[in-house]
ZADO-1210 file (C-alpha; in nm, 4 decimals, padded with zeros to 6 digits):
<atoms>
<atom x="04.7812" y="-09.3453" z="04.2156" code="MET" pos="1"/>
<atom x="04.6625" y="-09.0415" z="04.4040" code="LYS" pos="2"/>
<atom x="04.4011" y="-08.7877" z="04.2903" code="VAL" pos="3"/>
<atom x="04.3838" y="-08.4464" z="04.4574" code="GLU" pos="4"/>
<atom x="04.0551" y="-08.2881" z="04.3518" code="LEU" pos="5"/>
<atom x="03.9043" y="-07.9412" z="04.3969" code="ALA" pos="6"/>
<atom x="03.6090" y="-07.7513" z="04.2509" code="ASP" pos="7"/>
<atom x="03.7109" y="-07.4671" z="04.0212" code="HIS" pos="8"/>
<atom x="03.4687" y="-07.2305" z="03.8381" code="ASP" pos="9"/>
<atom x="03.2016" y="-07.4876" z="03.7533" code="GLY" pos="10"/>
<atom x="03.4617" y="-07.7495" z="03.6794" code="GLY" pos="11"/>
<atom x="03.7100" y="-07.9638" z="03.8617" code="ALA" pos="12"/>
<atom x="04.0838" y="-07.9184" z="03.8969" code="GLN" pos="13"/>
<atom x="04.2709" y="-08.2385" z="03.9810" code="ALA" pos="14"/>
<atom x="04.6323" y="-08.3404" z="04.0194" code="ARG" pos="15"/>
<atom x="04.7108" y="-08.7033" z="03.9452" code="ILE" pos="16"/>
<atom x="05.0314" y="-08.8466" z="04.0866" code="SER" pos="17"/>
<atom x="05.2037" y="-09.1811" z="04.1198" code="GLY" pos="18"/>
<atom x="05.1736" y="-09.4815" z="03.8898" code="PRO" pos="19"/>
<atom x="04.8698" y="-09.5428" z="03.6724" code="ILE" pos="20"/>
<atom x="04.8389" y="-09.9164" z="03.7130" code="ASP" pos="21"/>
<atom x="04.5818" y="-10.1904" z="03.7761" code="ALA" pos="22"/>
<atom x="04.4805" y="-10.0191" z="04.1018" code="ASP" pos="23"/>
<atom x="04.4169" y="-09.6775" z="03.9437" code="ALA" pos="24"/>
<atom x="04.0737" y="-09.5378" z="04.0351" code="GLU" pos="25"/>
<atom x="03.9207" y="-09.2499" z="03.8390" code="PHE" pos="26"/>
<atom x="03.5692" y="-09.2689" z="03.9848" code="GLY" pos="27"/>
<atom x="03.5972" y="-08.9389" z="04.1749" code="ALA" pos="28"/>
<atom x="03.6506" y="-08.7609" z="03.8410" code="LEU" pos="29"/>
<atom x="03.3312" y="-08.9042" z="03.6935" code="LEU" pos="30"/>
<atom x="03.0994" y="-08.7200" z="03.9322" code="ASP" pos="31"/>
<atom x="02.8946" y="-08.5723" z="03.6483" code="GLY" pos="32"/>
<atom x="02.8404" y="-08.2305" z="03.8097" code="ARG" pos="33"/>
<atom x="03.1278" y="-08.0581" z="03.6278" code="TRP" pos="34"/>
<atom x="03.1366" y="-07.9042" z="03.2801" code="ARG" pos="35"/>
<atom x="03.5140" y="-07.9268" z="03.2641" code="GLU" pos="36"/>
<atom x="03.7889" y="-08.1440" z="03.4114" code="LEU" pos="37"/>
<atom x="04.1370" y="-07.9891" z="03.4211" code="ARG" pos="38"/>
<atom x="04.3861" y="-08.2635" z="03.5017" code="LEU" pos="39"/>
<atom x="04.7449" y="-08.1887" z="03.6018" code="ASP" pos="40"/>
<atom x="04.9314" y="-08.5061" z="03.5051" code="LEU" pos="41"/>
<atom x="05.2804" y="-08.3878" z="03.6038" code="SER" pos="42"/>
<atom x="05.2970" y="-08.6277" z="03.8988" code="GLY" pos="43"/>
<atom x="05.2464" y="-08.9452" z="03.6947" code="ILE" pos="44"/>
<atom x="05.5506" y="-09.1676" z="03.7421" code="THR" pos="45"/>
<atom x="05.4641" y="-09.4585" z="03.5111" code="MET" pos="46"/>
<atom x="05.1805" y="-09.6221" z="03.3187" code="ILE" pos="47"/>
<atom x="05.1500" y="-09.9999" z="03.3091" code="THR" pos="48"/>
<atom x="04.9477" y="-10.1988" z="03.0534" code="SER" pos="49"/>
<atom x="04.6602" y="-10.2467" z="03.3020" code="PRO" pos="50"/>
<atom x="04.6896" y="-09.8742" z="03.3762" code="GLY" pos="51"/>
<atom x="04.6440" y="-09.7947" z="03.0076" code="VAL" pos="52"/>
<atom x="04.3221" y="-10.0003" z="03.0104" code="ARG" pos="53"/>
<atom x="04.2016" y="-09.8174" z="03.3248" code="ARG" pos="54"/>
<atom x="04.2793" y="-09.4778" z="03.1683" code="TRP" pos="55"/>
<atom x="04.0996" y="-09.5683" z="02.8439" code="MET" pos="56"/>
<atom x="03.7958" y="-09.6834" z="03.0398" code="ARG" pos="57"/>
<atom x="03.8018" y="-09.3526" z="03.2294" code="PHE" pos="58"/>
<atom x="03.8118" y="-09.1299" z="02.9169" code="VAL" pos="59"/>
<atom x="03.5352" y="-09.3416" z="02.7599" code="ALA" pos="60"/>
<atom x="03.3137" y="-09.2941" z="03.0687" code="GLU" pos="61"/>
<atom x="03.3467" y="-08.9155" z="03.0882" code="VAL" pos="62"/>
<atom x="02.9898" y="-08.7821" z="03.0476" code="PRO" pos="63"/>
<atom x="02.9007" y="-08.6186" z="02.7159" code="ALA" pos="64"/>
<atom x="02.9471" y="-08.2427" z="02.7281" code="GLY" pos="65"/>
<atom x="03.2317" y="-08.2553" z="02.9796" code="VAL" pos="66"/>
<atom x="03.5560" y="-08.1114" z="02.8417" code="ALA" pos="67"/>
<atom x="03.8709" y="-08.2872" z="02.9645" code="VAL" pos="68"/>
<atom x="04.1858" y="-08.0707" z="02.9533" code="ARG" pos="69"/>
<atom x="04.5195" y="-08.2368" z="03.0239" code="LEU" pos="70"/>
<atom x="04.7875" y="-08.0091" z="03.1638" code="GLU" pos="71"/>
<atom x="05.1573" y="-08.0547" z="03.2389" code="ARG" pos="72"/>
<atom x="05.1684" y="-08.3957" z="03.0690" code="CYS" pos="73"/>
<atom x="05.4987" y="-08.5708" z="03.1486" code="PRO" pos="74"/>
<atom x="05.7035" y="-08.7637" z="02.8916" code="PRO" pos="75"/>
<atom x="05.5865" y="-09.0956" z="03.0387" code="VAL" pos="76"/>
<atom x="05.2287" y="-09.0010" z="02.9430" code="PHE" pos="77"/>
<atom x="05.3117" y="-08.8459" z="02.6033" code="ILE" pos="78"/>
<atom x="05.5087" y="-09.1596" z="02.5104" code="ASN" pos="79"/>
<atom x="05.1936" y="-09.3682" z="02.5642" code="GLN" pos="80"/>
<atom x="04.9774" y="-09.1182" z="02.3715" code="VAL" pos="81"/>
<atom x="05.2217" y="-09.1458" z="02.0824" code="SER" pos="82"/>
<atom x="05.1961" y="-09.5256" z="02.0803" code="LEU" pos="83"/>
<atom x="04.8227" y="-09.5749" z="02.1428" code="ILE" pos="84"/>
<atom x="04.6064" y="-09.3782" z="01.8997" code="SER" pos="85"/>
<atom x="04.2834" y="-09.3662" z="02.1034" code="ASN" pos="86"/>
<atom x="04.4390" y="-09.3107" z="02.4468" code="LEU" pos="87"/>
<atom x="04.3120" y="-08.9534" z="02.4689" code="LEU" pos="88"/>
<atom x="03.9500" y="-09.0204" z="02.3800" code="GLY" pos="89"/>
<atom x="03.7968" y="-08.6714" z="02.3595" code="SER" pos="90"/>
<atom x="04.0515" y="-08.5233" z="02.6037" code="ALA" pos="91"/>
<atom x="04.2710" y="-08.2380" z="02.4822" code="GLN" pos="92"/>
<atom x="04.6364" y="-08.1883" z="02.5724" code="ILE" pos="93"/>
<atom x="04.6843" y="-07.8287" z="02.6841" code="GLU" pos="94"/>
<atom x="05.0515" y="-07.8457" z="02.7878" code="SER" pos="95"/>
<atom x="05.3295" y="-08.1013" z="02.8010" code="LEU" pos="96"/>
<atom x="05.6874" y="-08.1451" z="02.9101" code="PHE" pos="97"/>
<atom x="05.9441" y="-08.1872" z="02.6337" code="ILE" pos="98"/>
<atom x="06.2618" y="-08.3765" z="02.7349" code="PRO" pos="99"/>
<atom x="06.5985" y="-08.2290" z="02.6405" code="PHE" pos="100"/>
<atom x="06.9505" y="-08.3657" z="02.6855" code="LEU" pos="101"/>
<atom x="07.2775" y="-08.1728" z="02.7002" code="CYS" pos="102"/>
<atom x="07.5321" y="-08.3300" z="02.4632" code="PRO" pos="103"/>
<atom x="07.8182" y="-08.1716" z="02.6573" code="ALA" pos="104"/>
<atom x="07.7451" y="-08.2717" z="03.0180" code="CYS" pos="105"/>
<atom x="07.4494" y="-08.5137" z="02.9740" code="GLU" pos="106"/>
<atom x="07.2179" y="-08.3072" z="03.1945" code="ALA" pos="107"/>
<atom x="06.8480" y="-08.3771" z="03.1406" code="ILE" pos="108"/>
<atom x="06.5780" y="-08.1132" z="03.1502" code="ARG" pos="109"/>
<atom x="06.2041" y="-08.1297" z="03.0847" code="ASP" pos="110"/>
<atom x="06.0669" y="-07.8038" z="02.9448" code="VAL" pos="111"/>
<atom x="05.6976" y="-07.7169" z="02.9766" code="LEU" pos="112"/>
<atom x="05.5312" y="-07.5989" z="02.6546" code="ALA" pos="113"/>
<atom x="05.1727" y="-07.5177" z="02.5560" code="PRO" pos="114"/>
<atom x="05.0515" y="-07.7764" z="02.3040" code="ALA" pos="115"/>
<atom x="04.8572" y="-07.5248" z="02.0939" code="ARG" pos="116"/>
<atom x="05.1764" y="-07.3330" z="02.0147" code="GLU" pos="117"/>
<atom x="05.3860" y="-07.6374" z="01.9349" code="LEU" pos="118"/>
<atom x="05.5196" y="-07.6995" z="01.5941" code="ASP" pos="119"/>
<atom x="05.7686" y="-07.9839" z="01.5888" code="ALA" pos="120"/>
<atom x="05.9767" y="-07.7889" z="01.3363" code="SER" pos="121"/>
<atom x="06.0020" y="-07.4869" z="01.5700" code="ALA" pos="122"/>
<atom x="06.0828" y="-07.6251" z="01.9119" code="LEU" pos="123"/>
<atom x="06.2130" y="-07.3936" z="02.1813" code="PRO" pos="124"/>
<atom x="06.5885" y="-07.3475" z="02.2071" code="GLU" pos="125"/>
<atom x="06.6990" y="-07.4745" z="02.5463" code="VAL" pos="126"/>
<atom x="07.0267" y="-07.3942" z="02.7173" code="THR" pos="127"/>
<atom x="07.1806" y="-07.6269" z="02.9741" code="CYS" pos="128"/>
<atom x="07.1647" y="-07.4710" z="03.3195" code="GLU" pos="129"/>
<atom x="07.4837" y="-07.6544" z="03.4216" code="ALA" pos="130"/>
<atom x="07.7261" y="-07.5849" z="03.1342" code="CYS" pos="131"/>
<atom x="07.5289" y="-07.3411" z="02.9120" code="HIS" pos="132"/>
<atom x="07.5554" y="-07.5611" z="02.6015" code="ALA" pos="133"/>
<atom x="07.2580" y="-07.5860" z="02.3668" code="ARG" pos="134"/>
<atom x="07.0435" y="-07.8844" z="02.4624" code="MET" pos="135"/>
<atom x="06.9011" y="-08.1350" z="02.2127" code="GLU" pos="136"/>
<atom x="06.5633" y="-08.3024" z="02.1986" code="LEU" pos="137"/>
<atom x="06.5850" y="-08.6322" z="02.3906" code="ASP" pos="138"/>
<atom x="06.3051" y="-08.8153" z="02.2072" code="VAL" pos="139"/>
<atom x="06.2260" y="-08.9177" z="01.8509" code="LEU" pos="140"/>
<atom x="06.0595" y="-08.6017" z="01.7259" code="GLU" pos="141"/>
<atom x="05.8151" y="-08.7601" z="01.4782" code="GLU" pos="142"/>
<atom x="05.6933" y="-09.0124" z="01.7319" code="GLN" pos="143"/>
<atom x="05.6762" y="-08.7867" z="02.0399" code="TYR" pos="144"/>
<atom x="05.4746" y="-08.5163" z="01.8655" code="PHE" pos="145"/>
<atom x="05.2594" y="-08.7482" z="01.6544" code="SER" pos="146"/>
<atom x="04.9499" y="-08.6596" z="01.8613" code="PHE" pos="147"/>
<atom x="04.9663" y="-08.3041" z="01.7176" code="LEU" pos="148"/>
<atom x="04.8699" y="-08.4419" z="01.3759" code="LYS" pos="149"/>
<atom x="04.5551" y="-08.6127" z="01.4999" code="GLU" pos="150"/>
</atoms>
């Protein structure tokens, strides 16, 4: 796992990429000098069971008063959030990728959406860029968006 970190208006902006596994280190994000952590998770490629434990330890160790905002959350992360109720800790999902599949040509497309505007009953209409057919949600809706109800 790689963390690219920069100061940003009294907070920290970080991009996390690669696998979150047993070797994942979040120490640089626990500096304590920031009021807010904005984490771009779009580069996460997978999360292993030991990685889930590392992530949960990280969110539990974030100092009180520090807001953690998760941006550009990929399906691999949202799938884990949907399965593990306390995975987020006090972190808030700001935006996430929603996977769509074209029934005509089987193209796959992840569409970025702001979490605050999401309503599982009013998902965006997505058109296939390859064949222009209407794409369908490529996840179990109730499960994928279950974190919205918490």
